[in-house]
C-alpha positions in Angstrom: 0.0 -0.1 -0.1 1.4 3.3 -1.1 1.6 5.9 1.6 2.5 9.6 0.8 5.1 10.0 3.6 7.5 7.1 4.1 8.2 3.6 3.2 8.1 1.1 6.1 11.8 -0.3 6.6 10.5 -3.8 6.7 7.2 -5.2 6.0 6.0 -8.7 6.2 2.5 -10.6 7.0 1.0 -7.0 8.1 3.9 -6.3 10.4 5.7 -3.1 10.1 9.2 -2.5 11.3 11.3 0.3 11.6 14.9 0.4 12.7 15.9 4.0 14.1 19.6 3.8 15.4 21.1 7.4 15.0 18.3 9.8 13.3 16.9 12.9 14.6 14.2 12.1 17.2 11.6 13.6 15.2 11.9 10.4 13.0 9.7 8.6 15.8 6.8 10.8 15.3 6.9 10.2 11.5 6.9 6.5 12.3 4.4 6.5 15.0 2.0 8.5 12.6 2.8 5.9 9.6 1.9 3.2 12.1 -1.4 4.9 13.0 -2.4 5.4 9.5 -1.6 2.4 8.1 -3.2 0.4 11.1 -6.4 2.5 10.6 -6.5 1.3 6.9 -6.0 -2.1 8.0 -2.7 -2.6 6.2 -0.7 -3.6 9.1 -1.7 -5.2 12.4 1.4 -4.1 14.6 4.0 -1.8 14.4 7.8 -2.5 15.6 10.4 -0.1 16.3 13.9 -1.3 17.1 16.1 1.3 18.7 18.9 1.8 21.1 18.8 2.2 24.7 20.0 5.6 26.4 22.9 3.6 28.2 24.5 2.5 25.0 25.7 6.2 25.0 28.5 5.0 27.7 29.9 2.6 25.1 29.9 5.2 22.1 31.9 7.5 24.6 34.5 4.8 25.2 34.8 4.4 21.6 35.5 8.0 20.9 32.2 7.9 18.8 29.9 9.7 21.4 29.6 13.0 19.8 28.2 11.0 16.6 25.3 9.8 19.0 24.1 13.1 20.7 20.8 13.7 23.2 18.8 14.9 20.3 19.1 11.4 18.3 17.0 8.4 18.4 16.8 6.5 21.6 14.5 5.0 24.1 14.0 7.9 26.3 12.9 10.1 23.2 10.4 7.3 21.9 8.7 6.2 25.5 7.1 9.8 26.1 5.8 9.6 22.6 4.2 6.2 22.9 2.9 7.1 26.2 1.3 10.2 24.8 -0.5 8.2 22.4 1.6 8.7 19.4 0.9 5.4 18.0 -3.0 6.2 17.7 -4.2 2.6 18.7 -1.7 0.9 16.8 -0.2 -1.9 18.7 3.4 -1.5 19.2 6.2 -3.6 20.1 9.5 -1.9 21.0 13.0 -3.4 21.4 15.9 -1.2 22.7 19.5 -2.4 22.5 21.1 -2.0 25.6 25.0 -2.0 26.4 24.8 -5.5 27.9 24.6 -6.9 24.5 27.6 -5.2 23.3 30.7 -7.6 22.6 34.2 -5.9 21.9 36.0 -7.3 19.2 39.5 -9.2 20.3 
């Protein structure tokens, strides 16, 4: 189904998946609005977002890449208030946050 705003990153069996890793946080608004519209049109049954947890910033800082992943980029504390405020508009949402416990240093 065409939408005038944005193409979903991944779509299969009425599941829409967005991966937001290091975009500006307004991208969450776009994703949630798109999920809401597509859900209301019965094109999707659930929206899924994969992003990073805030504590992953510590690892980026240790790797010397912290300035590339700033406070205004996509991370869980930017997403949750939007969801709690009804940003999904009734679309069921599943949200995954990648934590620093999943980081394994290359040897």
